[in-house]
TORZA-455094 format. One record per atom (N, C-alpha, C): z negated, y negated, x. Coordinates in steps of 0.05 Angstrom, whole numbers, padded with zeros to 5 digits, always signed. Layout:
# TORZA-455094
ZYX;...
***
This chain:
# TORZA-455094
-02333-01489+01982;-02350-01510+01993;-02335-01536+01993;-02349-01557+01985;-02337-01584+01985;-02352-01602+02005;-02339-01624+02012;-02351-01641+02032;-02338-01668+02033;-02351-01687+02045;-02341-01714+02049;-02349-01724+02077;-02335-01744+02086;-02343-01758+02111;-02356-01785+02103;-02374-01794+02119;-02388-01819+02112;-02400-01833+02136;-02416-01853+02130;-02429-01869+02151;-02457-01877+02142;-02476-01875+02160;-02504-01881+02154;-02508-01911+02151;-02519-01919+02128;-02524-01947+02124;-02553-01954+02133;-02572-01937+02127;-02600-01942+02135;-02619-01928+02116;-02645-01933+02121;-02666-01920+02105;-02681-01941+02089;-02692-01932+02066;-02709-01949+02050;-02727-01930+02033;-02740-01941+02013;-02757-01923+01996;-02753-01931+01967;-02757-01912+01950;-02754-01917+01921;-02776-01903+01906;-02779-01909+01881;-02798-01895+01863;-02781-01883+01840;-02786-01857+01835;-02771-01844+01814;-02782-01850+01786;-02771-01837+01766;-02779-01842+01738;-02809-01837+01733;-02820-01818+01749;-02848-01811+01745;-02867-01827+01763;-02855-01846+01779;-02871-01863+01796;-02877-01851+01823;-02864-01829+01830;-02869-01816+01856;-02853-01831+01878;-02865-01835+01901;-02853-01849+01924;-02835-01829+01939;-02812-01839+01949;-02794-01823+01964;-02780-01840+01985;-02780-01831+02010;-02764-01843+02031;-02735-01833+02029;-02716-01850+02029;-02688-01842+02024;-02670-01855+02045;-02646-01843+02048;-02625-01853+02065;-02601-01860+02049;-02589-01884+02054;-02565-01892+02040;-02541-01885+02058;-02522-01871+02046;-02498-01863+02061;-02473-01874+02047;-02456-01886+02063;-02430-01895+02053;-02411-01870+02054;-02407-01857+02031;-02392-01832+02029;-02364-01838+02018;-02344-01837+02035;-02317-01842+02026;-02311-01872+02022;-02288-01877+02011;-02267-01858+02004;-02255-01844+02028;-02250-01818+02025;-02237-01802+02045;-02209-01794+02036;-02191-01789+02055;-02164-01782+02048;-02157-01756+02062;-02143-01738+02047;-02135-01713+02059;-02111-01718+02076;-02114-01713+02102;-02092-01717+02121;-02076-01692+02127;-02088-01669+02122;-02075-01643+02127;-02089-01621+02112;-02073-01602+02102;-02083-01579+02088;-02076-01554+02104;-02096-01538+02112;-02091-01514+02127;-02096-01489+02110;-02078-01471+02111;-02079-01447+02094;-02082-01422+02112;-02092-01401+02099;-02097-01376+02114;-02071-01363+02123;-02050-01367+02107;-02024-01354+02114;-02013-01366+02140;-02016-01392+02143;-02003-01406+02166;-02023-01409+02189;-02047-01419+02183;-02067-01426+02204;-02088-01405+02208;-02090-01385+02190;-02110-01364+02193;-02136-01370+02179;-02139-01394+02167;-02163-01400+02151;-02157-01423+02132;-02173-01426+02112;-02169-01447+02092;-02187-01471+02099;-02175-01494+02101;-02191-01518+02107;-02174-01543+02100;-02189-01565+02096;-02175-01591+02093;-02185-01610+02114;-02167-01626+02124;-02173-01646+02144;-02176-01673+02131;-02200-01685+02134;-02205-01711+02120;-02206-01733+02141;-02197-01757+02132;-02199-01781+02148;-02216-01802+02134;-02232-01816+02150;-02250-01836+02139;-02250-01861+02158;-02252-01885+02146;-02254-01910+02160;-02227-01917+02174;-02213-01936+02163;-02187-01944+02173;-02189-01955+02202;-02168-01950+02217;-02166-01958+02245;-02140-01972+02251;-02138-01985+02273;-02112-01997+02282;-02094-01976+02293;-02068-01980+02289;-02048-01960+02298;-02049-01957+02328;-02054-01978+02343;-02054-01976+02373;-02077-01960+02383;-02098-01955+02367;-02121-01940+02375;-02119-01910+02369;-02096-01902+02357;-02092-01875+02348;-02072-01861+02367;-02078-01836+02374;-02059-01821+02390;-02033-01816+02375;-02012-01812+02391;-01985-01809+02379;-01984-01785+02361;-01996-01763+02369;-01995-01739+02352;-02010-01744+02326;-02033-01756+02327;-02048-01762+02303;-02034-01782+02285;-02021-01802+02298;-02006-01822+02282;-01983-01810+02267;-01970-01790+02278;-01948-01776+02265;-01958-01761+02240;-01982-01749+02243;-01994-01734+02221;-02002-01752+02198;-02013-01776+02205;-02020-01795+02185;-01996-01805+02169;-01974-01810+02184;-01950-01820+02170;-01938-01798+02152;-01940-01773+02161;-01929-01751+02145;-01944-01748+02119;-01970-01752+02120;-01987-01749+02096;-01988-01775+02079;-01976-01796+02089;-01977-01822+02075;-02004-01835+02075;-02019-01832+02097;-02046-01843+02099;-02047-01862+02122;-02062-01884+02120;-02065-01903+02142;-02081-01889+02164;-02078-01899+02189;-02094-01888+02211;-02124-01889+02206;-02138-01867+02213;-02167-01865+02208;-02182-01862+02235;-02207-01873+02235;-02223-01871+02259;-02237-01844+02261;-02246-01833+02239;-02263-01809+02239;-02248-01787+02223;-02240-01766+02237;-02225-01744+02225;-02239-01718+02231;-02244-01702+02210;-02257-01676+02213;-02246-01656+02193;-02249-01631+02200;-02240-01609+02182;-02265-01599+02166;-02260-01591+02142;-02280-01579+02125;-02269-01554+02112;-02282-01532+02116;-02273-01506+02105;-02275-01507+02074;-02256-01496+02061;-02256-01493+02032;-02247-01465+02025;-02256-01456+02001;-02248-01429+01992;-02219-01428+01983;-02210-01449+01969;-02183-01450+01959;-02171-01477+01964;-02147-01478+01974;-02134-01503+01980;-02115-01512+01959;-02113-01498+01936;-02094-01505+01915;-02100-01532+01903;-02125-01540+01903;-02133-01565+01890;-02129-01589+01908;-02120-01586+01932;-02117-01608+01951;-02089-01611+01960;-02081-01636+01966;-02055-01641+01977;-02057-01666+01995;-02039-01668+02015;-02040-01690+02034;-02038-01717+02019;-02055-01736+02028;-02055-01763+02015;-02075-01765+01993;-02087-01743+01984;-02106-01743+01962;-02131-01759+01969;-02142-01773+01950;-02166-01790+01955;-02191-01776+01944;-02212-01773+01960;-02237-01761+01951;-02259-01783+01953;-02275-01785+01931;-02295-01806+01930;-02323-01794+01927;-02342-01813+01925;-02371-01804+01925;-02378-01787+01901;-02363-01789+01879;-02370-01774+01855;-02364-01744+01859;-02356-01736+01883;-02353-01708+01888;-02380-01694+01886;-02402-01709+01891;-02429-01699+01888;-02442-01714+01864;-02463-01702+01854;-02477-01714+01831;-02507-01713+01836;-02522-01728+01820;-02551-01728+01822;-02562-01700+01818;-02580-01692+01835;-02592-01665+01833;-02579-01645+01851;-02555-01651+01863;-02543-01633+01882;-02558-01632+01908;-02553-01612+01924;-02565-01610+01951;-02543-01608+01972;-02546-01623+01994;-02525-01626+02014;-02537-01621+02041;-02519-01613+02060;-02525-01612+02088;-02511-01635+02102;-02525-01650+02118;-02514-01674+02131;-02515-01670+02161;-02492-01672+02174;-02489-01669+02203;-02481-01695+02217;-02492-01699+02240;-02486-01723+02256;-02497-01722+02284;-02492-01742+02300;-02501-01744+02327;-02528-01758+02328;-02548-01745+02339;-02575-01756+02339;-02577-01780+02359;-02597-01797+02356;-02601-01820+02372;-02607-01812+02401;-02594-01824+02421;-02599-01818+02449;-02624-01830+02459;-02641-01815+02473;-02666-01824+02483;-02666-01826+02514;-02644-01818+02527;-02643-01819+02556;-02659-01797+02569;-02668-01801+02594;-02683-01781+02608;-02712-01783+02599;-02724-01761+02590;-02751-01760+02580;-02767-01737+02592;-02793-01741+02594;-02811-01721+02604;-02816-01699+02584;-02830-01678+02593;-02835-01655+02575;-02853-01661+02551;-02871-01681+02554;-02889-01687+02531;-02873-01697+02508;-02855-01715+02513;-02839-01726+02491;-02816-01708+02483;-02803-01695+02503;-02780-01679+02497;-02787-01652+02483;-02808-01640+02492;-02815-01613+02482;-02842-01611+02469;-02857-01634+02468;-02883-01634+02455;-02905-01620+02470;-02904-01622+02497;-02926-01611+02513;-02952-01625+02507;-02974-01610+02510;-03000-01622+02504;-03009-01642+02525;-03001-01637+02550;-03010-01654+02572;-03039-01647+02580;-03050-01663+02599;-03076-01658+02609;-03097-01676+02597;-03121-01675+02609;-03143-01692+02599;-03136-01722+02603;-03146-01738+02584;-03141-01767+02586;-03165-01782+02597;-03185-01768+02608;-03208-01781+02620;-03202-01797+02645;-03221-01813+02654;-03217-01830+02678;-03215-01814+02703;-03229-01791+02704;-03229-01776+02728;-03205-01758+02731;-03189-01754+02710;-03166-01736+02711;-03142-01749+02723;-03128-01734+02740;-03103-01744+02751;-03079-01729+02739;-03085-01714+02718;-03064-01697+02705;-03062-01705+02676;-03046-01725+02670;-03043-01735+02643;-03018-01724+02629;-02995-01730+02640;-02970-01721+02628;-02953-01705+02647;-02965-01693+02667;-02951-01678+02687;-02944-01650+02676;-02923-01637+02686;-02915-01611+02676;-02934-01588+02683;-02947-01589+02706;-02964-01567+02713;-02949-01543+02724;-02961-01520+02723;-02948-01496+02733;-02926-01487+02713;-02903-01479+02724;-02881-01471+02707;-02870-01443+02713;-02882-01429+02732;-02873-01402+02738;-02883-01383+02717;-02871-01359+02715;-02877-01341+02693;-02900-01322+02700;-02910-01321+02725;-02932-01303+02731;-02930-01293+02759;-02950-01277+02767;-02951-01267+02795;-02929-01246+02800;-02922-01231+02779;-02903-01209+02784;-02875-01220+02790;-02865-01239+02773;-02838-01250+02778;-02840-01272+02799;-02859-01290+02796;-02862-01311+02815;-02839-01330+02817;-02826-01335+02794;-02804-01354+02793;-02803-01367+02766;-02786-01387+02763;-02783-01401+02738;-02761-01386+02722;-02768-01378+02697;-02749-01364+02681;-02726-01382+02672;-02704-01370+02666;-02680-01386+02657;-02686-01398+02630;-02677-01422+02626;-02680-01435+02600;-02708-01447+02595;-02724-01449+02616;-02751-01460+02612;-02750-01490+02604;-02767-01498+02586;-02768-01526+02578;-02778-01544+02600;-02761-01563+02608;-02767-01581+02630;-02758-01609+02622;-02767-01630+02637;-02757-01657+02632;-02727-01658+02635;-02715-01677+02621;-02686-01680+02622;-02675-01698+02601;-02649-01698+02597;-02636-01716+02578;-02643-01707+02549;-02649-01727+02532;-02657-01721+02505;-02640-01737+02486;-02631-01725+02464;-02615-01738+02444;-02586-01734+02447;-02570-01749+02430;-02541-01747+02429;-02532-01718+02425;-02546-01703+02408;-02539-01676+02402;-02528-01675+02373;-02511-01655+02368;-02501-01651+02341;-02523-01638+02324;-02534-01652+02305;-02556-01643+02289;-02549-01641+02260;-02558-01620+02246;-02553-01617+02218;-02580-01615+02203;-02583-01632+02183;-02607-01631+02166;-02599-01617+02140;-02612-01595+02133;-02603-01579+02111;-02619-01585+02085;-02605-01580+02063;-02617-01581+02036;-02630-01608+02030;-02615-01629+02033;-02625-01656+02025;-02617-01661+01996;-02635-01669+01980;-02630-01674+01951;-02616-01700+01947;-02595-01700+01930;-02581-01725+01923;-02596-01737+01899;-02606-01762+01904;-02622-01775+01883;-02605-01794+01866;-02583-01805+01878;-02566-01824+01863;-02539-01825+01875;-02519-01829+01858;-02491-01832+01867;-02479-01857+01855;-02470-01875+01872;-02457-01900+01863;-02428-01899+01871;-02411-01891+01852;-02383-01888+01858;-02369-01914+01863;-02376-01935+01849;-02363-01961+01852;-02367-01972+01881;-02390-01968+01892;-02396-01978+01919;-02394-01956+01940;-02386-01932+01932;-02383-01909+01951;-02409-01903+01966;-02431-01901+01951;-02457-01897+01964;-02471-01872+01952;-02482-01856+01969;-02498-01833+01961;-02526-01837+01972;-02546-01833+01956;-02574-01836+01964;-02586-01808+01965;-02595-01800+01989;-02607-01773+01993;-02636-01776+02001;-02652-01756+01994;-02681-01757+02000;-02686-01747+02028;-02699-01764+02044;-02705-01756+02072;-02687-01769+02092;-02692-01764+02118;-02676-01776+02140;-02651-01759+02146;-02632-01772+02159;-02608-01759+02169;-02604-01767+02199;-02589-01752+02214;-02586-01757+02243;-02573-01784+02248;-02579-01796+02272;-02565-01819+02282;-02577-01845+02274;-02566-01867+02286;-02574-01894+02280;-02555-01905+02258;-02558-01931+02252;-02541-01943+02232;-02512-01942+02241;-02494-01938+02222;-02465-01937+02226;-02457-01911+02241;-02474-01891+02242;-02466-01865+02254;-02449-01850+02233;-02427-01839+02243;-02410-01823+02225;-02423-01797+02218;-02421-01788+02193;-02434-01764+02183;-02414-01746+02169;-02421-01720+02168;-02407-01701+02153;-02426-01691+02131;-02418-01693+02106;-02435-01686+02083;-02422-01662+02069;-02436-01639+02069;-02425-01615+02057;-02444-01604+02036;-02433-01588+02019;-02449-01574+01999;-02469-01556+02014;-02494-01556+02005;-02515-01542+02019;-02511-01512+02019;-02516-01499+02041;-02514-01470+02043;-02539-01457+02031;-02562-01470+02034;-02588-01460+02024;-02597-01478+02002;-02603-01467+01979;-02611-01483+01956;-02638-01472+01945;-02654-01489+01933;-02679-01480+01922;-02675-01460+01899;-02694-01443+01894;-02692-01423+01872;-02691-01438+01846;-02673-01428+01828;-02670-01440+01802;-02651-01463+01801;-02638-01469+01825;-02619-01491+01825;-02593-01484+01811;-02583-01502+01794;-02558-01497+01779;-02539-01519+01788;-02515-01511+01797;-02496-01531+01806;-02487-01549+01784;-02484-01574+01790;-02476-01594+01769;-02448-01589+01759;-02444-01589+01733;-02418-01586+01721;-02414-01608+01700;-02390-01618+01698;-02385-01639+01678;-02387-01627+01650;-02401-01640+01633;-02405-01630+01605;-02390-01648+01586;-02373-01635+01570;-02357-01650+01550;-02374-01659+01527;-02369-01682+01517;-02384-01693+01494;-02375-01678+01469;-02394-01671+01453;-02389-01656+01428;-02392-01675+01404;-02371-01678+01389;-02372-01695+01365;-02378-01678+01341;-02401-01682+01327;-02408-01666+01304;-02389-01671+01280;-02384-01650+01265;-02367-01652+01241;-02384-01663+01218;-02370-01669+01196;-02384-01679+01173;-02404-01659+01162;-02428-01668+01157;-02449-01650+01147;-02464-01635+01168;-02455-01637+01194;-02469-01624+01216;-02484-01645+01233;-02506-01636+01245;-02521-01653+01262;-02513-01649+01291;-02517-01670+01306;-02509-01668+01334;-02527-01648+01348;-02516-01634+01369;-02532-01615+01384;-02556-01628+01397;-02579-01616+01395;-02603-01627+01407;-02618-01647+01389;-02607-01652+01365;-02620-01671+01347;-02646-01659+01336;-02666-01677+01332;-02692-01667+01322;-02689-01658+01294;-02701-01635+01288;-02700-01623+01261;-02723-01635+01244;-02719-01641+01219;-02740-01652+01202;-02762-01631+01198;-02787-01640+01199;-02809-01622+01195;-02815-01618+01165;-02822-01593+01158;-02828-01587+01130;-02854-01600+01122;-02855-01609+01097;-02879-01622+01087;-02900-01601+01081;-02925-01608+01088;-02947-01589+01084;-02959-01593+01056;
***
C-alpha cells in the first residue's frame, strides 16, 4: 500500500472528454519526506513515517526535532505513519511527490470533518420531526426515546442531540481524474472531509471497482526497420 499526506485546496467542477459533468476536489499532495522507516524485525510492523508542510523549529517537540535532524529533513507540521508491505524501497530523507498516483487510480482520503457544534437530532441523525402545521407544537422535538413498556428505559447508545463534527472520517474509492506533478496537485472525483487547508491522508484504495487494473509505467517501444509500431492501423485489402 502506498500513500501521501496532503492539504485540501477546495472544490470545483470539470467536464471530461465526453462532456460529462463532475464535482471534484483539489488536493495539494506532497511533496512528503520520509522521516522514519519502521521494520517488522525492530518495531513489529512495516511502515514509513511521512512529514508534510514545513514548520518552525521552535514549534516542534525536542524528540521530533531530533528525529528530523537524524533523517536530514526540515521540521514538519503534519506527521503520520503509513503501513507498507515492504520497506526496502524507502529510506529516511526520501522525497515522495504527487506522481505516486496516476489518472484512473482509486484512493481513500482521511481527514477531520467540519465541526458543527451542538446540534439537535433532526440535523445530527436525520430525524423526521413532527408536523409543520400551525396547530402543531411538535416540530423538531425528540419525542419519546424509551425502548418500550417492558424495559421502560433509554437503551445505551441511543441517538440524541449532542456535539456534531470534528470526527476522523474516511471517504473510500475516490477516482483520481488528474495529477499535476509540477504543482503537486491531485484532482479526485467527489468530496473529501474537512474545510479548506485541512490536512489529509491519501492512501491506495482498499476497495476497487471490478475490472480495475492498477496503473503501471509502460516503456516506449521503438519499431525496427521494416516493422510497424504496435497499435498502428493495418492497411485494408482492396475489394
